[in-house]
Backbone bond lengths (Angstrom), bond angles and torsions (degrees), N, CA, C in turn:
res aa  C-N    CA-C-N  psi(-1)  N-CA   C-N-CA  omega(-1)  CA-C   N-CA-C  phi
1 M - - - 1.454 - - 1.523 109.17 -
2 Q 1.350 116.57 123.64 1.453 121.77 -179.72 1.527 110.30 -119.67
3 I 1.330 115.14 138.55 1.467 121.54 176.34 1.518 106.92 -129.93
4 S 1.322 116.90 132.58 1.465 120.31 -172.88 1.525 111.54 -128.73
5 W 1.337 115.05 153.50 1.460 122.93 174.98 1.533 108.91 -138.13
6 L 1.309 117.28 143.74 1.463 123.12 171.03 1.521 107.36 -101.77
7 Y 1.304 116.81 114.22 1.467 120.38 -176.77 1.520 110.44 -76.91
8 D 1.340 115.72 126.37 1.464 120.09 -178.17 1.525 112.35 -123.93
9 G 1.345 116.42 21.35 1.461 119.61 179.36 1.518 112.57 -72.89
10 N 1.331 115.35 161.83 1.471 120.50 -178.61 1.519 112.60 -83.09
11 Q 1.349 117.01 -24.69 1.447 121.75 -176.83 1.520 110.98 -114.45
12 P 1.329 118.35 149.62 1.466 120.64 174.15 1.530 110.07 -58.25
13 I 1.326 116.52 149.63 1.453 121.36 -178.49 1.520 109.60 -145.57
14 R 1.331 115.87 140.79 1.459 119.37 176.86 1.531 109.70 -71.01
15 V 1.325 114.80 147.74 1.459 120.32 -178.98 1.523 110.91 -57.81
16 K 1.331 118.01 -44.75 1.467 120.57 -177.22 1.524 111.70 -64.78
17 T 1.341 117.22 -33.92 1.472 120.57 177.76 1.524 110.21 -68.83
18 F 1.320 115.97 -43.68 1.463 120.84 179.15 1.530 110.45 -62.38
19 L 1.328 117.05 -45.40 1.472 120.10 -178.32 1.522 111.74 -67.81
20 K 1.325 117.66 -33.03 1.464 120.32 175.26 1.522 109.89 -62.03
21 Q 1.335 116.49 -40.88 1.465 120.55 177.47 1.523 111.64 -62.90
22 K 1.336 116.60 -27.35 1.461 122.11 -179.90 1.530 112.24 -89.74
23 G 1.330 116.60 4.32 1.457 119.45 176.62 1.516 115.16 85.93
24 V 1.329 117.28 12.93 1.466 120.62 177.42 1.526 108.03 -82.97
25 S 1.321 117.10 119.68 1.460 121.98 -175.70 1.527 111.61 -78.16
26 R 1.331 115.37 163.15 1.459 120.36 174.91 1.529 110.42 -60.80
27 R 1.329 115.08 -37.81 1.461 119.31 -179.04 1.532 111.50 -63.23
28 L 1.343 115.22 -42.43 1.462 118.26 178.91 1.524 110.66 -68.06
29 L 1.342 117.09 -38.64 1.460 120.23 177.05 1.526 110.84 -60.71
30 A 1.342 115.98 -40.70 1.460 120.00 178.37 1.522 110.74 -64.76
31 S 1.330 115.99 -38.61 1.464 120.07 179.02 1.528 110.59 -65.63
32 I 1.329 116.07 -39.39 1.473 119.73 177.57 1.528 109.97 -61.20
33 R 1.320 115.91 -39.51 1.469 120.19 -176.65 1.528 112.41 -73.64
34 F 1.341 116.39 -42.22 1.462 119.25 -169.61 1.530 114.76 -103.46
35 D 1.329 118.01 -13.03 1.473 119.88 -173.87 1.524 113.37 -111.98
36 G 1.312 116.82 18.36 1.461 118.67 173.34 1.511 115.58 103.80
37 G 1.346 117.94 7.55 1.460 120.45 177.17 1.525 111.24 -89.43
38 K 1.328 115.69 -176.97 1.456 120.10 -179.20 1.527 110.65 -147.50
39 L 1.333 114.89 153.79 1.460 123.14 167.18 1.530 106.50 -113.65
40 L 1.323 116.59 124.80 1.458 120.72 179.98 1.519 109.84 -120.16
41 I 1.323 116.12 131.55 1.464 121.87 174.68 1.525 107.56 -117.63
42 N 1.319 114.75 114.33 1.468 120.67 -176.54 1.526 112.00 53.18
43 G 1.326 115.69 37.82 1.452 121.43 176.16 1.511 115.22 87.68
44 N 1.331 117.48 -7.07 1.463 121.22 -179.83 1.522 110.08 -107.47
45 E 1.330 115.60 145.14 1.460 118.80 -178.65 1.528 110.07 -64.78
46 G 1.331 115.35 132.12 1.456 120.68 -177.25 1.514 112.13 -123.92
47 R 1.351 114.54 -178.18 1.459 122.07 179.45 1.519 108.60 -126.22
48 K 1.328 115.37 161.14 1.465 118.65 -177.43 1.525 112.34 -68.62
49 I 1.341 116.95 -18.94 1.472 119.37 179.90 1.532 112.16 -89.60
50 D 1.334 117.27 -5.63 1.464 120.21 178.11 1.524 110.59 -67.29
51 K 1.323 115.60 155.17 1.461 120.98 177.93 1.524 110.14 -103.87
52 M 1.334 114.76 144.01 1.462 121.57 174.47 1.514 109.08 -111.16
53 V 1.323 114.76 150.69 1.467 121.13 173.87 1.529 107.89 -121.13
54 S 1.303 115.56 167.49 1.459 120.80 -177.24 1.530 110.97 -54.15
55 G 1.343 115.48 132.71 1.452 121.20 -179.43 1.514 113.89 97.62
56 D 1.335 117.35 -10.40 1.467 120.25 178.88 1.534 110.22 -73.19
57 L 1.339 114.31 143.55 1.462 121.39 176.84 1.524 108.73 -105.32
58 L 1.326 115.46 119.77 1.465 121.47 178.10 1.519 109.09 -106.71
59 V 1.326 116.36 130.70 1.462 122.39 177.70 1.518 108.64 -126.12
60 I 1.339 116.61 130.82 1.455 119.67 169.95 1.530 107.63 -107.28
61 C 1.318 115.14 130.39 1.465 122.33 176.47 1.524 106.63 -103.42
62 L 1.325 116.40 107.72 1.458 120.29 -176.72 1.524 110.53 -72.64
63 P 1.331 117.74 139.78 1.469 119.57 178.28 1.524 111.12 -69.11
64 S 1.331 116.26 155.00 1.461 120.51 176.37 1.522 109.61 -62.73
65 E 1.323 115.86 139.99 1.455 120.62 -178.42 1.527 110.84 -90.15
66 K 1.322 115.20 143.37 1.452 121.37 177.05 1.524 109.39 -91.37
67 I 1.327 115.85 132.03 1.464 121.68 179.79 1.519 108.87 -93.22
68 S 1.318 116.36 130.78 1.463 121.16 179.50 1.527 110.72 -58.70
69 S 1.324 115.35 138.72 1.471 119.99 177.81 1.515 111.69 -66.81
70 F 1.346 116.96 -18.44 1.462 121.31 177.78 1.524 111.39 -69.76
71 L 1.355 116.74 -26.95 1.459 121.45 -175.51 1.526 110.53 -85.84
72 V 1.323 115.48 114.37 1.465 122.38 -179.90 1.529 108.30 -101.45
73 P 1.336 119.33 124.34 1.467 119.70 -178.19 1.528 111.82 -66.12
74 S 1.318 115.68 142.48 1.463 122.14 173.16 1.523 106.93 -115.25
75 F 1.328 115.86 139.80 1.457 119.13 -176.21 1.527 112.37 -107.39
76 V 1.338 115.22 21.70 1.465 119.70 170.77 1.531 107.42 -67.85
77 P 1.332 119.03 130.50 1.471 120.77 -176.75 1.532 112.23 -60.05
78 I 1.319 115.50 149.19 1.460 121.72 176.22 1.527 109.37 -112.01
79 S 1.337 115.45 155.06 1.459 121.71 176.96 1.520 108.55 -99.57
80 I 1.325 116.42 112.51 1.462 121.23 -174.23 1.527 110.32 -95.86
81 L 1.326 115.30 127.49 1.462 121.58 176.96 1.529 111.89 -96.32
82 Y 1.339 115.95 -28.29 1.466 120.57 -179.32 1.523 108.11 -161.98
83 E 1.338 116.29 144.80 1.456 120.40 174.75 1.521 110.06 -155.04
84 D 1.331 115.95 138.14 1.454 121.93 169.04 1.526 108.11 -146.00
85 R 1.296 117.84 -164.10 1.462 121.09 -176.78 1.522 112.90 -59.98
86 D 1.349 116.43 -33.28 1.461 121.18 -168.70 1.526 114.71 -106.85
87 Y 1.337 117.66 -28.09 1.460 120.53 -173.73 1.523 112.02 -134.82
88 L 1.321 113.77 151.22 1.460 122.61 175.55 1.520 106.88 -132.98
89 I 1.326 116.77 128.73 1.466 120.97 179.47 1.522 108.09 -119.19
90 V 1.333 114.84 125.16 1.458 122.20 -170.28 1.523 109.94 -119.46
91 D 1.336 115.19 145.54 1.464 122.19 174.96 1.536 107.65 -93.74
92 K 1.327 116.57 103.40 1.468 120.63 -175.51 1.528 111.01 -81.03
93 P 1.332 117.27 129.90 1.469 118.69 173.47 1.522 110.72 -77.60
94 A 1.314 116.68 156.07 1.463 120.80 173.83 1.524 109.13 -65.64
95 G 1.332 115.92 149.76 1.452 120.74 177.75 1.513 114.65 90.68
96 V 1.328 117.55 1.36 1.464 122.07 179.09 1.528 108.39 -114.46
97 A 1.325 116.28 126.25 1.458 120.52 176.60 1.521 110.18 -67.37
98 S 1.334 117.37 143.87 1.465 120.22 178.80 1.521 111.69 -68.88
99 I 1.324 116.38 -42.78 1.462 121.08 -176.80 1.521 109.85 -124.54
100 P 1.334 117.56 155.13 1.459 119.95 -179.98 1.523 111.75 -70.50
101 S 1.306 115.84 152.65 1.459 122.75 176.63 1.522 107.07 -148.55
102 Q 1.314 116.39 179.00 1.458 119.09 177.30 1.525 111.00 -61.08
103 L 1.351 116.90 -32.52 1.464 120.57 179.59 1.524 112.00 -78.50
104 H 1.333 117.05 -31.91 1.464 121.37 -174.98 1.528 109.76 -128.09
105 K 1.326 116.49 53.08 1.457 121.53 -175.26 1.519 111.77 -71.62
106 E 1.346 117.05 -36.73 1.461 119.92 -170.93 1.519 113.89 -93.55
107 D 1.330 118.17 -12.13 1.467 118.64 178.59 1.517 109.87 -148.23
108 S 1.294 115.63 109.47 1.460 124.13 174.85 1.520 106.07 -145.88
109 L 1.325 116.86 170.38 1.464 118.79 179.58 1.529 110.42 -63.88
110 V 1.330 117.32 -40.04 1.464 120.48 177.29 1.526 110.27 -60.01
111 A 1.343 116.99 -43.28 1.465 120.84 179.49 1.525 111.33 -64.51
112 R 1.320 117.43 -36.79 1.463 120.89 178.71 1.528 110.84 -68.20
113 V 1.334 116.40 -38.36 1.465 119.30 177.81 1.525 110.18 -66.42
114 L 1.333 117.36 -40.28 1.462 119.92 175.78 1.531 110.78 -60.54
115 G 1.326 116.77 -42.79 1.462 119.79 176.59 1.520 112.05 -61.47
116 Y 1.327 116.46 -40.02 1.470 121.21 177.16 1.526 110.37 -62.16
117 Y 1.330 117.51 -42.89 1.465 120.80 178.07 1.529 110.50 -59.45
118 Q 1.328 115.93 -42.64 1.463 119.28 -178.23 1.532 111.60 -67.56
119 I 1.333 116.58 -40.09 1.466 120.17 177.54 1.521 110.85 -62.46
120 R 1.337 116.29 -39.77 1.468 120.47 -179.41 1.531 112.79 -78.58
121 G 1.314 116.65 -8.41 1.458 119.91 179.34 1.508 114.34 77.40
122 Y 1.346 117.41 22.67 1.458 120.32 177.96 1.526 109.30 -68.13
123 K 1.324 116.89 135.25 1.456 122.18 -177.94 1.528 110.40 -118.56
124 G 1.320 115.06 140.83 1.457 120.56 170.90 1.505 115.86 78.96
125 I 1.347 118.36 8.02 1.465 120.63 179.02 1.529 109.59 -126.75
126 G 1.313 115.39 156.80 1.454 121.15 177.30 1.522 110.19 -132.22
127 P 1.329 117.95 165.30 1.474 120.94 -179.47 1.522 111.86 -79.00
128 H 1.317 116.58 113.36 1.468 122.36 176.68 1.534 107.78 -104.69
129 I 1.312 117.96 102.23 1.463 120.17 -178.56 1.525 109.04 -78.02
130 A 1.328 116.52 124.76 1.461 121.66 -175.71 1.520 112.42 -100.42
131 T 1.318 117.41 -33.74 1.467 121.88 175.71 1.523 107.72 -127.96
132 R 1.321 116.45 142.96 1.460 120.67 -176.80 1.520 110.63 -122.68
133 L 1.319 114.69 156.73 1.460 121.60 173.87 1.521 108.34 -128.26
134 D 1.344 115.70 151.42 1.453 120.04 173.25 1.523 109.83 -58.65
135 R 1.307 115.99 156.06 1.466 121.98 -177.24 1.528 112.09 -50.82
136 D 1.337 118.02 -44.12 1.459 121.07 -175.08 1.527 113.31 -97.40
137 T 1.325 117.40 12.44 1.463 121.58 172.26 1.523 108.01 -98.60
138 S 1.310 116.58 136.95 1.464 121.32 -179.18 1.525 110.20 -103.48
139 G 1.339 115.00 166.59 1.460 119.37 171.15 1.511 115.26 119.26
140 I 1.325 115.59 -154.50 1.457 123.88 -165.69 1.521 112.88 -75.37
141 V 1.337 114.79 129.54 1.473 121.82 172.26 1.526 107.84 -130.14
142 L 1.319 115.54 132.18 1.468 122.34 -177.03 1.526 110.38 -101.83
143 F 1.331 115.61 128.58 1.459 122.78 175.11 1.521 109.36 -115.54
144 A 1.338 115.68 142.29 1.459 121.34 167.16 1.523 108.11 -98.03
145 K 1.327 116.30 146.76 1.459 119.86 -176.34 1.531 113.30 -92.23
146 H 1.332 117.36 -10.33 1.456 119.97 177.61 1.520 108.98 -153.17
147 R 1.328 115.86 166.45 1.469 121.49 -173.47 1.528 112.66 -59.92
148 Y 1.308 116.75 -38.88 1.461 120.32 -178.25 1.531 110.30 -65.80
149 A 1.320 117.25 -46.03 1.466 120.72 177.95 1.520 110.93 -61.40
150 H 1.341 116.76 -38.02 1.463 120.84 178.56 1.522 110.72 -64.30
151 A 1.343 117.12 -43.66 1.465 120.84 -179.59 1.525 111.33 -62.04
152 M 1.328 116.90 -37.79 1.466 120.35 -179.70 1.530 111.51 -67.11
153 I 1.344 116.54 -39.06 1.459 119.76 178.09 1.520 111.06 -73.29
154 D 1.329 116.38 -37.21 1.458 120.30 179.83 1.523 111.24 -60.68
155 E 1.321 116.63 -36.61 1.466 120.17 178.15 1.527 110.32 -65.93
156 Q 1.324 117.67 -39.13 1.468 120.53 176.72 1.529 110.97 -64.43
157 L 1.323 116.63 -37.57 1.465 120.25 177.80 1.530 110.61 -64.23
158 K 1.334 116.66 -42.70 1.463 120.58 179.85 1.524 111.53 -63.08
159 Q 1.329 115.79 -33.90 1.473 120.72 -179.08 1.533 112.35 -89.34
160 H 1.333 117.41 5.81 1.476 123.47 -179.03 1.526 111.76 55.45
161 Q 1.337 115.60 39.51 1.463 120.80 -178.56 1.529 112.66 -95.03
162 I 1.318 117.84 -9.86 1.463 121.41 178.53 1.529 108.59 -93.15
163 K 1.320 116.06 127.44 1.465 120.79 -178.96 1.526 109.86 -99.81
164 K 1.327 115.68 126.52 1.463 121.26 178.80 1.525 108.95 -125.03
165 F 1.333 115.37 130.78 1.459 121.39 178.33 1.526 109.46 -119.29
166 Y 1.317 115.45 141.84 1.460 122.83 -179.40 1.523 109.42 -123.70
167 Y 1.342 115.19 158.10 1.456 121.47 164.51 1.522 107.40 -112.54
168 A 1.315 116.02 134.98 1.459 121.82 -179.44 1.518 109.62 -139.00
169 I 1.323 115.50 146.69 1.465 121.35 174.45 1.520 107.49 -108.13
170 L 1.317 116.12 118.71 1.455 122.30 -175.62 1.524 110.94 -106.82
171 Q 1.319 115.78 147.03 1.463 121.16 172.10 1.522 108.29 -81.50
172 G 1.321 116.23 128.79 1.460 120.35 -176.09 1.509 110.35 102.46
173 N 1.321 116.53 -164.13 1.456 120.60 -176.63 1.522 109.27 -157.57
174 P 1.335 118.57 117.44 1.469 119.56 178.12 1.524 111.21 -65.37
175 A 1.311 114.96 150.28 1.469 119.75 -176.99 1.521 112.06 -73.50
176 T 1.319 117.68 -22.39 1.454 121.43 -178.41 1.526 110.46 -118.88
177 K 1.322 115.87 162.15 1.460 120.64 -179.68 1.522 112.81 -79.80
178 H 1.329 116.41 -15.04 1.457 120.46 -176.53 1.519 109.99 -140.24
179 L 1.340 115.88 133.79 1.458 121.79 178.86 1.519 110.00 -136.55
180 L 1.311 116.97 140.30 1.463 122.42 171.72 1.518 107.19 -123.85
181 I 1.332 116.18 117.62 1.458 121.72 -176.33 1.523 109.24 -109.09
182 N 1.322 116.67 120.20 1.463 122.50 175.78 1.525 108.19 -119.47
183 L 1.307 116.23 91.51 1.460 121.62 -177.44 1.526 109.57 -138.25
184 P 1.334 117.34 132.94 1.474 120.24 -177.78 1.526 111.82 -69.04
185 I 1.324 115.29 147.13 1.463 121.80 -178.11 1.529 109.52 -124.58
186 G 1.337 115.42 137.01 1.459 120.85 176.60 1.514 110.42 -143.91
187 R 1.312 115.75 175.09 1.463 120.90 178.53 1.530 109.91 -69.07
188 M 1.319 116.46 133.35 1.452 120.58 178.39 1.532 109.51 -66.64
189 P 1.320 117.55 127.75 1.474 119.77 -179.77 1.526 111.48 -53.70
190 G 1.323 115.92 131.39 1.454 120.58 178.02 1.516 114.88 86.88
191 S 1.349 117.61 -0.78 1.461 120.55 -178.65 1.524 110.51 -124.85
192 L 1.333 116.10 140.55 1.460 120.60 175.92 1.519 112.00 -87.57
193 V 1.344 116.74 -16.63 1.461 121.50 -172.06 1.528 112.47 -111.14
194 K 1.313 117.15 -49.40 1.462 120.95 -170.88 1.522 112.27 -72.69
195 R 1.324 113.93 145.18 1.459 122.41 171.32 1.512 108.93 -114.42
196 T 1.331 115.22 164.52 1.457 119.69 -179.92 1.520 109.38 -154.17
197 V 1.330 116.42 163.59 1.458 120.20 172.06 1.522 107.02 -69.58
198 L 1.329 116.03 123.29 1.458 121.85 -171.35 1.520 108.82 -139.77
199 E 1.313 116.40 131.41 1.463 120.87 -176.38 1.531 111.92 -56.35
200 K 1.324 116.24 -37.77 1.466 120.42 -178.16 1.533 111.90 -96.19
201 G 1.312 116.97 13.95 1.461 120.95 178.93 1.520 111.72 -77.55
202 K 1.333 115.72 -174.40 1.460 122.01 179.45 1.528 110.44 -89.51
203 Y 1.314 114.80 143.61 1.470 120.61 -179.71 1.525 111.01 -54.31
204 A 1.333 115.38 134.80 1.468 120.71 179.48 1.522 109.36 -142.90
205 S 1.340 115.86 136.51 1.456 121.42 -177.38 1.526 110.40 -132.45
206 T 1.337 115.49 125.12 1.463 122.17 -177.99 1.523 108.81 -131.71
207 E 1.338 116.24 133.67 1.469 120.66 -178.21 1.531 109.58 -117.90
208 Y 1.341 116.05 133.01 1.460 123.08 -175.92 1.526 110.62 -117.68
209 W 1.336 115.37 140.14 1.463 122.17 168.94 1.526 108.11 -127.96
210 K 1.302 116.94 128.28 1.464 120.71 177.83 1.526 109.33 -74.47
211 V 1.331 116.39 127.28 1.468 122.05 -179.59 1.525 110.65 -102.29
212 S 1.331 116.49 -51.49 1.472 122.11 179.52 1.520 108.55 -144.35
213 E 1.324 116.81 146.71 1.459 119.96 176.10 1.523 109.75 -124.09
214 F 1.333 114.73 144.32 1.457 121.84 -178.85 1.530 108.17 -123.12
215 Q 1.302 116.87 -165.83 1.462 119.66 -174.30 1.526 111.91 -63.37
216 N 1.327 116.68 -46.60 1.467 120.16 -177.51 1.527 113.16 -128.53
217 Y 1.325 116.13 9.17 1.457 119.97 -173.77 1.523 109.81 -140.09
218 V 1.336 114.63 165.10 1.458 119.99 177.40 1.530 108.74 -142.61
219 L 1.334 115.81 138.76 1.452 121.82 173.42 1.521 108.01 -95.26
220 C 1.339 115.88 124.66 1.458 120.64 -178.60 1.519 111.22 -121.98
221 K 1.325 115.10 146.66 1.455 121.49 166.64 1.521 106.44 -96.61
222 I 1.325 116.13 133.54 1.461 120.26 -171.78 1.520 109.89 -130.60
223 Q 1.333 115.38 135.96 1.460 120.21 173.91 1.519 109.63 -112.82
224 L 1.320 115.31 131.22 1.461 120.71 173.54 1.522 108.92 -89.19
225 H 1.324 116.15 123.28 1.461 120.23 174.24 1.525 111.14 -96.66
226 T 1.327 116.22 -14.02 1.462 122.88 171.91 1.528 106.55 -135.69
227 G 1.322 117.07 172.29 1.463 119.30 -174.43 1.511 113.48 -127.03
228 R 1.317 117.50 56.47 1.465 120.91 179.26 1.525 111.15 -78.98
229 T 1.320 115.99 153.39 1.462 121.32 178.50 1.523 110.42 -59.73
230 H 1.342 116.40 129.32 1.476 123.74 177.70 1.539 112.04 60.28
231 Q 1.323 117.94 25.96 1.460 120.36 -170.03 1.524 113.74 -57.46
232 I 1.334 118.01 -51.47 1.464 120.31 -178.79 1.524 110.20 -63.17
233 R 1.306 116.64 -40.87 1.466 121.31 -178.19 1.523 110.90 -64.60
234 V 1.323 117.01 -42.36 1.468 121.43 -178.50 1.527 111.10 -69.97
235 H 1.323 117.85 -47.00 1.461 120.37 -179.21 1.535 110.91 -64.27
236 S 1.329 116.65 -40.02 1.466 119.58 179.76 1.524 110.49 -64.97
237 A 1.325 117.35 -43.08 1.471 120.43 178.17 1.521 110.86 -63.78
238 F 1.333 117.34 -38.66 1.463 120.58 179.22 1.526 111.11 -62.55
239 L 1.341 116.33 -33.60 1.466 120.86 177.90 1.527 112.33 -74.36
240 G 1.335 117.24 -5.44 1.457 121.07 -176.07 1.514 112.70 82.20
241 M 1.343 116.56 17.44 1.460 121.98 -178.99 1.524 109.59 -131.51
242 P 1.325 118.19 68.61 1.473 119.70 -179.28 1.517 111.55 -63.01
243 L 1.303 115.47 158.75 1.461 119.91 177.18 1.527 110.24 -68.11
244 V 1.317 116.06 141.24 1.462 120.68 172.87 1.532 108.01 -56.42
245 G 1.309 116.64 130.76 1.458 121.74 177.60 1.513 114.99 85.02
246 D 1.324 117.95 -5.21 1.460 120.34 -178.28 1.524 109.46 -89.83
247 T 1.314 115.85 77.38 1.469 120.89 -174.46 1.533 112.29 -66.72
248 L 1.329 118.15 -22.68 1.460 120.83 178.53 1.518 111.29 -65.45
249 Y 1.336 116.62 -30.73 1.458 121.01 -176.64 1.528 112.97 -117.68
250 G 1.319 116.35 27.65 1.466 119.38 171.78 1.504 115.97 95.53
251 G 1.318 118.35 2.17 1.465 120.40 177.48 1.522 110.98 -81.43
252 S 1.326 116.16 164.24 1.467 122.04 -179.36 1.518 110.56 -117.70
253 N 1.331 115.35 141.50 1.463 119.72 173.52 1.516 109.90 -68.23
254 R 1.314 116.54 139.53 1.459 121.21 176.71 1.525 107.36 -147.74
255 F 1.307 116.59 123.58 1.456 121.89 -176.72 1.531 110.67 -54.50
256 P 1.332 118.03 137.59 1.468 128.10 4.03 1.528 114.46 -91.95
257 L 1.340 118.31 12.93 1.462 120.78 -177.05 1.523 110.67 -89.00
258 Q 1.318 115.92 117.96 1.456 122.15 176.45 1.535 109.78 -117.71
259 R 1.307 115.99 26.27 1.469 122.66 178.31 1.520 106.80 -156.64
260 Q 1.330 117.38 169.32 1.461 119.12 -179.01 1.527 110.13 -62.26
261 A 1.311 114.99 135.21 1.464 121.49 -175.92 1.527 109.72 -82.22
262 L 1.330 115.29 76.12 1.457 121.12 -175.86 1.526 109.46 -140.82
263 H 1.335 115.15 128.35 1.463 121.09 -176.04 1.521 109.34 -138.79
264 C 1.344 116.63 124.47 1.468 121.38 175.17 1.522 107.78 -78.34
265 Q 1.338 115.96 110.31 1.463 121.02 -168.28 1.525 114.36 -101.15
266 Q 1.332 117.96 -23.08 1.470 119.22 -176.46 1.522 111.11 -152.22
267 I 1.325 115.03 142.91 1.464 120.70 173.13 1.519 108.62 -136.51
268 T 1.324 115.79 138.24 1.462 121.99 175.12 1.526 108.18 -126.69
269 F 1.333 116.75 127.29 1.460 121.02 179.50 1.517 109.30 -146.59
270 F 1.319 115.35 162.02 1.465 120.61 177.13 1.516 108.46 -89.53
271 H 1.334 115.80 123.47 1.456 121.01 178.48 1.525 108.14 -85.76
272 P 1.332 117.66 107.32 1.473 119.62 -172.40 1.519 114.29 -69.02
273 F 1.321 118.14 -19.85 1.462 120.45 -177.28 1.527 111.65 -95.22
274 L 1.330 116.77 -24.20 1.465 120.59 173.57 1.523 111.53 -95.28
275 N 1.351 115.09 -11.14 1.467 122.04 178.86 1.529 112.20 59.27
276 K 1.331 116.06 45.05 1.462 120.21 176.90 1.527 109.90 -157.96
277 K 1.325 115.17 161.98 1.461 120.15 176.61 1.521 110.32 -82.16
278 L 1.326 115.22 142.24 1.462 121.81 175.54 1.519 108.88 -120.51
279 T 1.319 115.82 138.80 1.459 122.04 172.56 1.521 108.18 -121.61
280 I 1.327 116.30 123.36 1.458 122.93 -178.85 1.524 108.08 -118.83
281 T 1.328 116.88 136.59 1.461 121.06 -179.33 1.528 110.49 -122.75
282 S 1.325 114.44 158.98 1.459 122.02 179.46 1.527 108.56 -134.44
283 E 1.314 115.61 136.48 1.466 119.74 179.11 1.523 109.92 -70.19
284 I 1.316 116.18 138.43 1.456 121.18 178.43 1.528 109.30 -59.27
285 T 1.334 116.76 143.10 1.463 121.76 -171.81 1.526 112.91 -68.22
286 K 1.332 114.81 158.83 1.466 121.56 -175.99 1.523 112.30 -61.05
287 D 1.350 117.88 -40.34 1.466 118.51 -177.99 1.522 111.42 -65.21
288 M 1.343 117.39 -38.66 1.459 119.90 176.81 1.525 110.89 -69.80
289 Q 1.342 117.52 -37.68 1.466 120.57 177.10 1.530 111.42 -61.10
290 R 1.340 115.77 -43.40 1.470 119.07 -179.96 1.514 111.15 -64.85
291 F 1.321 116.53 -40.66 1.463 119.89 178.51 1.526 110.45 -60.57
292 I 1.316 116.78 -46.78 1.474 121.39 -179.90 1.523 110.40 -61.52
293 K 1.331 116.46 -42.53 1.473 120.46 179.74 1.527 110.73 -63.69
294 N 1.329 117.29 -44.03 1.460 121.09 179.03 1.512 111.95 -60.88
295 E 1.348 116.25 -45.10 1.475 120.53 -179.13 1.524 111.24 -68.49
296 A 1.328 117.27 -33.98 1.467 120.32 177.04 1.520 110.31 -65.62
297 N 1.343 116.68 -39.01 1.467 120.07 178.07 1.516 111.53 -65.61
298 I 1.347 117.02 -38.36 1.470 120.76 177.95 1.520 110.21 -64.49
299 K 1.330 115.19 -44.06 1.459 120.35 -179.89 1.525 110.27 -64.61
300 G 1.347 115.74 -38.43 1.462 118.86 -178.09 1.514 111.57 -70.21
């Protein structure tokens, strides 16, 4: 994997200073030096202490990445929403874990992406998952194809610069068309899995817009302003409107939904290598569509 820049500054600059400005960490620079990568200046091997002048071409050759022996590739096909040299965006189905675990070692979204890489003959890269979804949540998941791309997206996540929108079906009906919930979330005492609104928890912000209302349910568009575990599920349950199918937080299963009615529908992020913002969307899943259609018919 090679990434290049044409330096057009007015003053000479050291390679390490220039790369720091581009978000290349010391750790990645060390990996390039010691793990088989290269720094090239105008086609010649260079060092991080070398100086560049205007018109110089700098290329970093990233070392091949080692894949953990714990990660077993799965060859179940994936649904691709976007792909280029640096990023892969996948439409995750409900019922698939985002990352492998002892329970889901042989089939997870990460394992499927690794299998896809192997089928395509990609060399020297591994699946870096940048955004995750709960096992029973469907929709958009963003992968970086190399460590540098992952670091650039991770910084945007830390700065809350990535916008993610969801569609959710809630039991009940909010009194207003718009809600902004700012309530801290922490681990529920005595539970390894459940979260709850907790005074000493971490700050969490969720914004709701009512899209459609039915007899006993409401379809909402939701934006996450923070990324806490189970955030939408916890805030919705706290409001007394758990997600349909979210039995962990008080919701009830209702045909055809046998899982929480939550779908990541849109993501907007800045693509650092194309130097522009990208917005990717995903169609709401069939089970949620059928539920909405059924409830609309009842209401009608």
